[in-house]
C-alpha positions as CSV (number, residue, x, y, z in Angstrom):
1,X,90.3,-17.2,-29.0
2,X,91.0,-15.9,-25.8
3,X,87.2,-16.3,-24.1
4,X,87.3,-20.4,-25.0
5,X,91.0,-20.1,-23.2
6,X,89.2,-17.9,-20.0
7,X,86.5,-20.0,-20.1
8,X,87.8,-23.5,-20.4
9,X,90.0,-22.0,-17.0
10,X,87.5,-20.8,-15.2
11,X,85.6,-24.3,-15.6
12,X,89.0,-26.2,-14.8
13,X,89.3,-24.2,-11.5
14,X,86.0,-24.1,-10.5
15,X,85.9,-28.4,-11.2
16,X,89.2,-28.3,-9.1
17,X,87.2,-26.2,-6.2
18,X,84.2,-28.5,-5.2
19,X,86.7,-32.1,-5.8
20,X,86.2,-33.7,-3.0
21,X,82.3,-31.8,-1.8
22,X,80.1,-33.7,-3.4
23,X,81.5,-37.5,-1.4
24,X,78.9,-38.2,1.0
25,X,80.6,-39.5,4.6
26,X,79.1,-42.9,4.7
27,X,81.6,-45.6,2.9
28,X,78.6,-48.1,3.2
29,X,81.9,-50.7,3.4
30,X,79.9,-52.3,6.1
31,X,82.4,-50.1,8.6
32,X,81.4,-48.7,12.0
33,X,79.7,-45.6,12.3
34,X,81.5,-44.0,15.2
35,X,83.7,-41.0,14.6
36,X,86.9,-41.4,16.0
37,X,88.4,-38.7,19.0
38,X,91.9,-39.1,18.2
39,X,94.3,-36.7,16.8
40,X,98.0,-36.3,15.6
41,X,98.0,-32.9,16.2
42,X,98.9,-32.1,20.5
43,X,95.8,-30.6,21.7
44,X,96.0,-27.9,24.2
45,X,94.1,-28.9,27.8
46,X,92.6,-26.5,30.0
47,X,93.6,-26.1,33.6
48,X,91.4,-26.9,36.6
49,X,89.3,-23.4,36.2
50,X,89.2,-24.3,32.4
51,X,91.7,-22.0,31.0
52,X,94.1,-22.3,28.5
53,X,97.8,-21.0,28.9
54,X,98.7,-17.8,27.4
55,X,101.9,-15.1,27.8
56,X,100.7,-12.2,30.4
57,X,103.7,-10.3,31.3
58,X,107.2,-10.0,29.7
59,X,110.4,-9.1,31.3
60,X,114.6,-9.1,30.0
61,X,117.2,-7.7,32.1
62,X,120.7,-7.9,31.2
63,X,123.7,-9.3,34.2
64,X,126.8,-8.4,32.9
65,X,129.1,-10.4,31.4
66,X,130.5,-13.7,31.4
67,X,133.7,-14.6,32.9
68,X,133.8,-17.4,30.3
69,X,133.1,-17.3,26.3
70,X,130.3,-19.4,24.6
71,X,126.9,-19.5,24.9
72,X,124.2,-21.3,26.4
73,X,120.9,-21.3,27.9
74,X,118.9,-23.0,31.1
75,X,115.3,-22.6,31.5
76,X,114.0,-22.9,35.2
77,X,110.1,-23.6,35.1
78,X,107.2,-21.6,38.2
79,X,103.8,-21.4,39.4
80,X,103.1,-19.2,37.0
81,X,106.5,-18.1,35.6
82,X,109.3,-19.3,33.2
83,X,112.6,-18.1,33.4
84,X,115.3,-18.3,30.8
85,X,118.9,-17.3,32.2
86,X,121.7,-17.6,29.8
87,X,124.6,-16.2,27.8
88,X,124.6,-14.8,24.6
89,X,127.9,-13.4,22.3
90,X,128.5,-10.3,20.5
91,X,130.6,-9.3,17.5
92,X,132.2,-6.5,19.9
93,X,131.7,-4.2,22.9
94,X,129.1,-2.4,21.6
95,X,126.5,-5.7,21.4
96,X,124.7,-5.7,23.8
97,X,121.6,-8.7,25.3
98,X,117.7,-7.8,24.0
99,X,114.7,-10.3,23.9
100,X,113.8,-10.1,20.5
101,X,110.5,-12.6,21.1
102,X,108.8,-14.4,23.4
103,X,105.9,-16.3,22.2
104,X,103.3,-19.0,22.8
105,X,102.5,-21.4,20.4
106,X,99.4,-22.8,21.7
107,X,98.6,-25.5,19.7
108,X,102.5,-26.8,19.8
109,X,102.5,-26.0,23.4
110,X,105.6,-24.5,23.2
111,X,107.0,-21.2,24.0
112,X,109.6,-20.0,22.4
113,X,112.4,-17.3,23.3
114,X,114.9,-15.4,21.2
115,X,117.7,-12.8,22.4
116,X,119.5,-11.2,20.3
117,X,122.7,-8.6,20.3
118,X,121.9,-5.1,19.5
119,X,124.3,-2.0,19.1
120,X,124.2,0.4,21.9
121,X,127.0,3.0,22.8
122,X,129.6,5.0,21.2
123,X,131.5,5.0,17.8
124,X,134.6,3.1,19.3
125,X,134.2,0.2,20.1
126,X,136.4,-3.2,21.3
127,X,136.8,-5.5,18.9
128,X,136.8,-8.7,20.7
129,X,133.6,-11.1,21.1
130,X,132.0,-10.3,24.3
131,X,129.6,-13.0,26.1
132,X,126.8,-11.1,27.7
133,X,124.6,-12.7,30.7
134,X,120.7,-12.1,31.0
135,X,117.5,-13.7,32.4
136,X,114.4,-13.7,30.4
137,X,111.0,-13.8,32.3
138,X,107.6,-15.0,31.0
139,X,104.5,-15.0,33.3
140,X,101.3,-17.0,32.3
141,X,98.2,-17.4,33.4
142,X,96.3,-20.4,32.6
143,X,99.2,-23.1,32.8
144,X,102.9,-23.2,31.9
145,X,104.1,-24.4,28.2
146,X,105.2,-27.7,27.9
147,X,108.4,-27.1,26.2
148,X,110.3,-24.2,25.6
149,X,112.6,-23.4,22.6
150,X,116.2,-20.3,23.7
151,X,117.5,-19.1,19.6
152,X,120.4,-17.3,19.8
153,X,120.5,-14.1,16.8
154,X,124.1,-12.9,16.9
155,X,126.7,-12.6,14.3
156,X,124.6,-13.3,11.5
157,X,122.9,-16.4,12.2
158,X,119.9,-17.4,14.2
159,X,120.9,-20.6,17.0
160,X,118.7,-23.1,19.1
161,X,120.5,-23.2,22.2
162,X,117.8,-25.8,23.9
163,X,115.2,-27.2,24.0
164,X,113.0,-28.4,27.0
165,X,110.5,-30.4,27.3
166,X,108.7,-30.4,31.3
């Protein structure tokens, strides 16, 4: 009886895997046979040299403490550089800003920059929320991203701080 169960399951899986593979492309409905090139998904476009945008370098600098509490981020586009300047909050005086990730999604044309706080220093930390300034740079070849999303990861959560589209 187990053999019958296995064979019936295998037949069902095989049929499901082939479903839709045997039909022809032509529908015989009298429509024109031209293929459309429209797509709902954004397609990255090459620059004048035929290159697609890609990350060539990343940099990160801590630029001190902010005068006012709170979080923020701004994005600037250069010729081949995206610069993110911001302020991230930390849960105590030992927390420092750090670049967690800078990743480019070519299909979406989106650069995602995540800044986190990491513990550095001794065992004794001030028990107050701190605001740390930073500057992240992401260098590109082949063009710049269409959009940039900046996320902050601190105090146990991830927040989108800014989302900029050029």
